C-alpha positions as CSV (number, residue, x, y, z in Angstrom):
1,M,-13.0,-19.9,7.1
2,E,-16.1,-20.8,5.1
3,R,-16.6,-19.1,1.8
4,M,-19.6,-16.7,2.0
5,R,-22.0,-16.4,-1.0
6,C,-23.0,-12.8,-1.7
7,E,-25.3,-11.2,-4.1
8,I,-23.6,-8.3,-6.0
9,R,-25.8,-5.2,-6.5
10,E,-25.4,-1.6,-7.6
11,A,-25.0,0.8,-4.8
12,G,-27.4,3.5,-4.4
13,P,-27.1,7.0,-2.9
14,D,-28.6,5.6,0.5
15,D,-25.5,3.2,0.6
16,H,-22.9,5.9,0.6
17,S,-22.7,6.6,4.4
18,M,-22.4,2.8,5.1
19,L,-19.7,2.5,2.4
20,L,-17.8,5.4,3.9
21,L,-17.8,3.9,7.3
22,L,-16.6,0.5,5.8
23,A,-13.8,2.4,4.0
24,E,-12.8,4.3,7.2
25,E,-12.8,0.9,9.2
26,T,-10.7,-1.0,6.7
27,L,-8.7,1.4,4.4
28,H,-7.6,4.0,6.9
29,P,-5.8,1.4,9.1
30,L,-4.1,0.0,6.1
31,A,-2.8,3.3,5.0
32,D,-1.6,4.2,8.5
33,G,0.0,0.6,8.9
34,A,1.9,1.1,5.6
35,G,3.4,4.4,7.0
36,H,1.4,6.4,4.4
37,P,-1.6,7.9,6.2
38,E,-1.9,10.6,3.4
39,R,-3.2,7.8,1.2
40,Y,-6.5,7.8,2.9
41,R,-8.7,10.9,2.9
42,T,-12.4,10.7,3.7
43,A,-13.1,13.4,1.1
44,D,-11.4,11.3,-1.6
45,V,-13.6,8.3,-0.7
46,M,-16.8,10.4,-0.6
47,E,-15.9,11.9,-4.1
48,L,-15.1,8.4,-5.5
49,L,-18.5,7.1,-4.3
50,E,-20.1,9.9,-6.1
51,R,-18.4,9.6,-9.4
52,A,-17.6,5.9,-9.9
53,D,-19.7,2.8,-10.6
54,V,-20.0,1.2,-7.2
55,F,-21.2,-2.3,-6.4
56,V,-21.9,-3.9,-3.0
57,A,-21.4,-7.4,-1.9
58,Q,-24.5,-8.1,0.0
59,C,-23.9,-11.0,2.3
60,G,-27.2,-11.9,3.9
61,D,-28.4,-8.8,5.8
62,E,-24.9,-7.2,5.8
63,P,-22.7,-5.6,3.2
64,G,-19.5,-7.6,3.1
65,G,-17.7,-5.2,0.9
66,F,-17.8,-2.9,-2.1
67,V,-15.9,-2.2,-5.3
68,A,-15.6,1.1,-7.2
69,V,-14.8,1.1,-11.0
70,E,-14.4,3.5,-13.7
71,T,-14.0,3.3,-17.4
72,D,-10.9,4.7,-19.0
73,D,-10.6,4.3,-22.8
74,D,-10.6,0.4,-23.2
75,A,-10.2,-0.5,-19.6
76,C,-12.3,-1.0,-16.6
77,V,-10.2,0.5,-13.7
78,V,-10.7,-0.9,-10.2
79,R,-10.3,2.3,-8.0
80,C,-11.2,0.7,-4.8
81,I,-12.0,-2.8,-3.4
82,C,-12.9,-2.9,0.2
83,V,-14.0,-5.9,2.3
84,S,-15.4,-5.6,5.8
85,P,-13.2,-7.2,8.5
86,G,-16.0,-9.6,9.4
87,F,-15.9,-11.0,5.9
88,E,-12.2,-11.3,5.2
89,A,-10.8,-14.6,4.0
90,R,-14.4,-15.6,2.8
91,G,-14.3,-15.0,-0.8
92,V,-15.9,-11.6,-0.9
93,A,-13.2,-9.9,-2.7
94,H,-13.0,-12.7,-5.3
95,Q,-16.7,-12.4,-5.9
96,L,-16.4,-8.7,-6.4
97,L,-13.5,-9.1,-8.8
98,D,-15.3,-11.7,-10.7
99,W,-18.3,-9.3,-11.0
100,V,-16.1,-6.6,-12.2
101,E,-14.5,-8.8,-14.8
102,G,-18.0,-9.8,-16.2
103,L,-19.1,-6.2,-16.2
104,A,-16.1,-5.2,-18.2
105,I,-16.6,-8.0,-20.7
106,D,-20.3,-7.1,-21.0
107,R,-19.2,-3.5,-21.7
108,G,-16.8,-4.6,-24.4
109,L,-13.6,-3.4,-22.7
110,A,-10.3,-5.1,-23.4
111,R,-8.5,-4.7,-20.0
112,L,-9.0,-4.7,-16.3
113,V,-6.6,-2.3,-14.5
114,A,-5.8,-1.6,-10.8
115,R,-3.0,0.3,-9.0
116,V,-1.9,-1.0,-5.7
117,P,1.0,-0.4,-3.2
118,A,3.8,-2.6,-3.9
119,V,3.8,-3.6,-0.1
120,D,0.1,-4.6,-0.2
121,G,0.6,-8.4,-0.1
122,P,-3.1,-9.4,0.2
123,S,-4.1,-7.3,-2.8
124,L,-1.2,-8.6,-5.0
125,H,-2.3,-12.1,-4.0
126,L,-5.9,-11.3,-4.9
127,Y,-5.2,-9.8,-8.3
128,G,-2.4,-12.4,-9.1
129,G,-5.0,-15.1,-8.5
130,H,-7.3,-13.5,-11.0
131,G,-4.6,-13.4,-13.7
132,F,-3.4,-9.9,-13.5
133,D,0.1,-9.2,-14.5
134,R,2.4,-6.6,-12.6
135,R,3.7,-3.5,-14.3
136,P,6.0,-1.6,-11.9
137,E,5.1,2.0,-11.9
138,N,7.6,3.2,-9.2
139,D,9.0,1.9,-6.0
140,E,5.8,2.3,-4.1
141,M,3.1,1.5,-6.6
142,L,2.3,-1.2,-9.1
143,T,-0.1,-1.2,-12.0
144,L,-1.8,-4.5,-12.4
145,E,-3.4,-5.4,-15.6
146,K,-5.5,-8.3,-17.1
147,R,-6.3,-8.6,-20.8
148,L,-9.9,-9.7,-21.4
149,P,-11.5,-11.8,-24.1
150,T,-13.0,-9.5,-26.9
151,A,-16.0,-10.2,-29.0
152,G,-13.9,-10.5,-32.1
153,G,-11.3,-12.7,-30.5
């Protein structure tokens, strides 16, 4: 499929309902398919959209996906990355992750961190392609980490 060029922009409060629908359409079926429907709760997504820094991949007139991040000590933590089914396999997730890496470097952070289910092959492939290392957390979850260049080094 052809790579889609997207503009990454900060999400505003007017985007939250659209982002919630996108999460429902993509993340809920993933949790159900993995046999863990308890991993997706609408209230958790709503709360995340309120507290995190959220960026939207605007692909033409449509949102192709979004990423939600938070800062924790010296790390930029990817809390959620979500791509619309119509934009899968078109480079949207890669553009969002590149954006987050640049944001973390601009903020002077030393690491990028994400937690993903150990059975989530597409996410593991995405993060692995961006240089993240796996740190087993338990049988079900992995912590993925990437060291970033710092101003002093």
